[in-house]
NUFI-56600 format. One line per 5 residues: number of its first residue (from 1); their letters; for each residue x negated, y negated, z of N, C-alpha, C. Coordinates in pm, whole numbers, plus 50000, padded with zeros to 5 digits. Each point is the difference from the previous one (the first is absolute). Layout:
# NUFI-56600
NUM = A = X:Y:Z:X:Y:Z:X:Y:Z; ...
# end
This chain:
# NUFI-56600
1 = XXXXX = 70198:43551:02325:50097:49944:50101:50149:50010:49934; 50074:50076:50106:50120:49991:49902:50160:49871:50086; 50035:49923:49913:50060:49893:50016:50078:50042:50103; 50123:50161:50045:50066:49977:50061:49975:49979:50171; 49828:49995:49984:50041:49967:50135:49886:49857:50041
6 = XXXXX = 50064:49924:49906:50003:49837:50033:50113:49913:50018; 49938:49915:49985:50148:49889:49973:49932:49896:49958; 50114:49960:49936:49897:49871:49913:50005:49868:50068; 49898:49944:50066:50037:49879:50028:49970:49876:49963; 49954:49985:49856:50090:49889:49946:49913:49972:49863
11 = XXXXX = 49934:49879:49917:49902:49967:49954:49934:49878:49979; 49882:50035:49937:49872:49916:50028:50081:49889:49911; 50010:49882:50010:50089:49839:49904:49881:49918:49951; 49905:49982:50098:49905:49869:49903:49933:50093:50103; 49862:49867:49914:49831:50017:50053:50030:49881:50064
16 = XXXXX = 49957:50012:50086:49985:49879:50170:49870:49894:49973; 49884:50071:49944:49909:49875:50057:49858:50121:49889; 49924:49886:49951:49876:50044:49912:49933:50101:50099; 49978:50040:50210:49921:50144:49987:50130:50100:49981; 50098:50075:49927:50027:50121:50001:50097:49985:50061
21 = XXXXX = 50083:49880:50116:50096:50056:50067:50152:49967:49895; 50085:50101:50037:50117:50047:49933:50104:49924:50076; 50166:49944:49969:50085:50014:50054:50139:50090:49983; 50027:50099:50072:50112:50125:49968:50109:49917:50076; 50094:50075:49918:50182:49928:49980:50030:50178:50094
26 = XXXXX = 50054:50003:50155:50006:50119:50058:50180:49995:49967; 50013:50137:49992:50154:50040:50023:50052:50058:50141; 49881:50038:50073:50063:50037:50142:49963:49892:50123; 50106:50002:50035:49940:49917:50157:50005:50124:50122; 49882:50023:50053:49995:50114:50066:49859:49918:50103
31 = XXXXX = 50033:49973:50166:49959:49905:50094:49877:50083:50013; 49858:49928:49989:49922:50076:50028:49923:50096:49943; 50071:50015:49885:49965:50072:49890:49823:49997:49936; 49983:49870:50001:49874:49968:49942:49842:50006:50106; 50043:50017:50093:49969:50011:50136:49863:50137:49983
36 = XXXXX = 49863:49960:49945:49905:50073:50020:50015:50079:49877; 50035:49948:49899:50017:50063:49879:49893:50054:49948; 49969:50074:49947:49815:50015:49967:50011:50011:49862; 50129:50066:49918:50029:50014:49841:50078:49958:49959; 50034:49904:49868:50105:50082:49906:49994:50055:49880
41 = XXXXX = 50108:50067:49992:50044:50060:49855:49992:49954:49859; 49933:49940:49886:50056:49993:49938:50024:50070:49841; 50124:49989:49936:50008:50061:49945:49954:49961:49863; 49889:50110:49988:49906:49986:49836:50079:50127:49904; 50012:49999:49854:50028:50060:49909:50020:50131:50073
46 = XXXXX = 50115:50028:50064:50099:50036:50032:49952:50079:50137; 49845:49997:50060:49973:50040:50144:49979:49882:50093; 49971:50053:50152:50021:49888:50106:49835:49964:50014; 49946:49927:49973:49850:49940:50083:50005:49951:50148; 49909:50062:50023:50012:49859:50169:49930:49931:49974
51 = XXXXX = 49972:49863:50064:49973:49872:49939:49980:50007:50166; 49866:49957:50108:49952:49977:50118:50070:49853:50034; 50038:49931:50113:50044:49864:50056:49936:49983:50020; 49929:49895:49974:49896:49941:50094:50067:49856:50134; 50076:49931:49858:50084:49891:50067:50133:50025:49954
56 = XXXXX = 50099:50003:50090:50163:49980:50006:50042:49922:50040; 50096:49876:49968:50072:49868:50078:50129:49975:49896; 50074:50107:50081:50178:49944:50033:50003:49868:49937; 50079:49936:49881:50043:49847:50001:50157:50039:50068; 50074:49866:49910:50127:50026:50042:50064:50059:49859
61 = XXXXX = 50148:50022:50045:50085:50016:49915:49936:50167:49885; 49934:50104:50105:50014:50118:49889:49844:49976:49976; 49935:49901:50020:49869:50040:49880:49921:50022:50124; 49826:50085:49923:49937:50015:50092:49865:49994:49919; 49877:49909:50038:49901:49951:49960:49855:50136:50032
66 = XXXXX = 49963:50020:49899:49911:50172:50034:49886:49970:49924; 49903:50018:50118:49867:50046:49882:49916:50137:50037; 49975:50043:49838:50040:50158:50061:49777:49988:49966; 49939:50112:50027:49907:50005:50009:49936:50066:49937; 49911:49934:49881:49954:50019:49876:50071:49966:49902
71 = XXXXX = 50076:49852:50014:50063:49910:49879:49962:49868:50080; 49888:49938:49960:49983:49878:49990:49972:49916:49931; 50072:50041:49866:50005:49874:49905:50174:50003:49977; 49989:49856:49930:50160:49999:49901:49976:50040:49890; 49922:50045:49935:49999:50116:49900:50069:50151:50013
76 = XXXXX = 49938:50025:50168:49974:50132:50045:50238:49941:50079; 49979:49977:50011:50098:49946:50108:50155:49974:49830; 49956:49983:49987:50094:50016:49826:50049:50151:49941; 49880:50111:49990:49998:50033:49903:50117:50141:50151; 50041:49949:50100:50076:50040:50073:50169:49949:50052
81 = XXXXX = 49975:49900:49934:50141:49916:49977:50163:50110:49980; 50083:50006:50036:50117:50051:50001:49983:50131:50002; 49917:50073:50067:50009:50115:50006:50100:50012:50126; 50003:50069:50037:50101:50055:50149:49910:50064:50087; 50033:49958:50142:49934:50047:50142:50105:50113:50064
86 = XXXXX = 49953:50044:50010:50039:50136:50103:49932:50070:50091; 50067:50011:50140:49958:50076:50078:50049:50103:50057; 49963:50124:50114:50033:50118:50031:50111:49955:50015; 50093:50130:50009:50152:49994:50096:49939:49990:50132; 49913:50061:50048:50022:50036:50130:49967:49844:50106
91 = XXXXX = 49966:49910:49915:49955:49874:50067:50134:49868:50026; 50107:50071:49979:50122:49975:50000:50063:50076:50131; 50062:49865:50082:50039:49986:50122:50129:50171:49986; 50010:50089:50036:50073:50126:50062:50189:49934:50016; 50068:50003:49899:50174:49973:50035:50019:50116:50069
96 = XXXXX = 50161:49950:50023:50091:50064:50034:50101:50070:49969; 50043:50085:49965:50074:50105:49899:50102:49891:49901; 50052:49967:50060:50083:49941:49900:49957:49820:49953; 49837:50000:50004:49932:49934:49972:49910:50005:49859; 49995:49921:49924:49890:50058:49870:49945:49848:49961
101 = XXXXX = 49900:50027:49940:49923:49925:49878:50060:50079:49875; 49983:49828:49953:50102:50020:49831:49900:50118:49933; 49908:50035:49978:49895:50062:49919:50045:50160:50037; 50024:50044:50124:50031:50097:50072:50108:50055:49947; 50134:49941:49946:50074:50055:49903:50030:49982:49880
106 = XXXXX = 49855:49974:49925:50020:50050:49845:49987:50114:49983; 50062:50059:49917:50027:50139:49981:50102:50106:50076; 50039:49907:50116:50104:50036:50074:50187:50004:49895; 50077:50117:50023:50112:49969:49907:50081:49980:50109; 50129:49876:49902:50087:49970:50071:50131:50054:50014
111 = XXXXX = 50118:49975:50100:50076:50087:49948:50161:49861:50042; 50098:50029:49975:50114:49906:50043:50041:50037:50091; 50110:49913:50064:50010:50057:50109:50081:50094:50015; 50073:50114:49834:50088:50099:50022:49874:50106:49963; 49874:49971:50043:49897:50121:50024:49995:49982:49841
116 = XXXXX = 50017:49964:49885:49974:50033:49874:49831:49913:49970; 49998:50071:49911:49806:49996:49963:50054:49885:49914; 49905:49882:49995:50028:49883:49890:49867:50023:49993; 49893:49939:49996:49852:50089:49962:49893:49965:50091; 49861:49953:49886:49898:49967:50078:49935:49895:50012
121 = XXXXX = 49956:49966:50132:49923:49854:50030:49899:50006:49906; 49971:49921:49938:49885:50003:49919:49912:49833:50018; 50082:49902:50095:49905:49918:50020:50087:49929:50057; 49906:49889:50141:50112:49955:50114:49912:49832:49959; 50113:49889:50003:49921:49871:49978:50050:49930:50129
126 = XXXXX = 49876:49906:50081:50042:49969:50100:50026:49893:49991; 50140:49930:49910:50050:49894:50038:50042:49908:50070; 49991:49829:50004:50004:49928:50143:50161:50062:50030; 49997:49987:50154:50085:50066:50036:50165:50148:49933; 49913:50046:49903:50098:50107:49992:49903:50067:49894
131 = XXXXX = 49920:50152:50040:49922:50056:49962:50058:50053:49887; 49977:50075:49942:50100:50110:49890:49955:50093:49935; 50055:50103:49999:49915:50132:49934:50073:50056:49857; 49878:50052:49966:50064:49969:49853:49984:50147:49937; 50142:50030:49990:50054:50183:49993:50026:50004:49806
136 = XXXXX = 49927:50143:50024:50012:50008:49824:50154:50089:50027; 50080:49953:49969:50179:50074:49991:49994:49990:49814; 50048:50173:49987:49984:50028:49888:49946:49942:49855; 49880:49993:50056:49885:49948:49896:50027:49841:49994; 50084:49943:50113:50001:49823:49999:49929:49949:50162
141 = XXXXX = 49908:49868:49916:49915:49985:50164:50109:49920:50043; 50066:50017:50157:50121:49902:50071:49948:49948:50135; 49998:49867:49964:49930:49988:50130:50137:49978:50137; 49939:50023:50096:50079:50049:50147:49952:49911:50131; 50116:49931:50015:49920:49908:50138:49989:50130:50138
146 = XXXXX = 49855:50021:50056:50000:50066:50083:50062:49971:50176; 50062:49864:49981:50096:49956:50118:50092:50118:49975; 50058:50091:49866:50138:50024:49983:49935:50183:50064; 49920:49996:50046:49923:50190:50064:50095:50019:50063; 50048:50134:50082:50079:50059:50060:49926:50078:50089
151 = XXXXX = 49887:50093:49943:49942:50127:50094:49828:50026:49945; 49909:49996:50025:49921:50022:49933:49926:50172:50053; 49944:50096:49914:49975:50119:50093:49875:49988:49953; 49921:50024:50068:49847:49949:49950:49922:50156:49952; 50042:50116:50105:49980:50120:49978:50048:50050:49856
156 = XXXXX = 50084:49997:49948:50066:50043:49883:50015:49896:49890; 49916:49883:50049:49945:49897:49857:50175:49993:49995; 50079:49948:50061:50113:49959:49917:50084:49880:50062; 50022:49906:49921:50036:49822:50081:50208:50021:49980; 50075:49982:50048:50135:49970:50005:50055:49896:49957
161 = XXXXX = 50010:49933:49917:50042:49865:49942:50138:49936:49955; 50076:49894:50047:50112:49968:49913:50004:49978:49925; 50018:50060:49834:50005:49935:49899:50141:49945:49956; 49952:49806:50030:50136:49939:49954:50050:50102:49853; 50144:49991:49983:50053:50041:49876:50004:49885:49946
166 = XXXXX = 49951:50078:49814:50018:49934:49895:49815:49933:50026; 49978:49988:50077:49827:49981:50049:49899:50059:49852; 50067:50167:49966:49909:50050:49894:50025:49948:49845; 50175:49974:50040:50014:49948:49817:49900:49862:49974; 49930:49920:50091:49992:49910:49977:49864:49975:49870
# end
């Protein structure tokens, strides 16, 4: 399975019970995403492996309790601890042309307000009240707040962003 057709949902953060339940911390906030969810994909040794959901119970603060079919003991649950969770992109609601999910812009080329190529977005971090894009500029990783975005061109995988003077020199 290709990773580029999936989005990172979160990570298994702890074992919940002796019956094999786990707790996962989620990186997404999509209403109704968990309604009738048959499977979640776990990254194991570089591959995506489907785990079928027996029970899923959303918790507070972005956590969810999950019971997977075939994971019936605490020892089995410990084996999948810290695994990354993925879902197919097609489960995400469609957005307007000027909206995006953070994982969608990884790999986009950033341009400044003068249409000069700045660098490639290599990661996006959803920090509280201030998501930032990590842009590789002249071999240097620079964090740029996404609230400085001017324009998004999904079709051509470009993002236009205001780069504050001196930011690259820090």
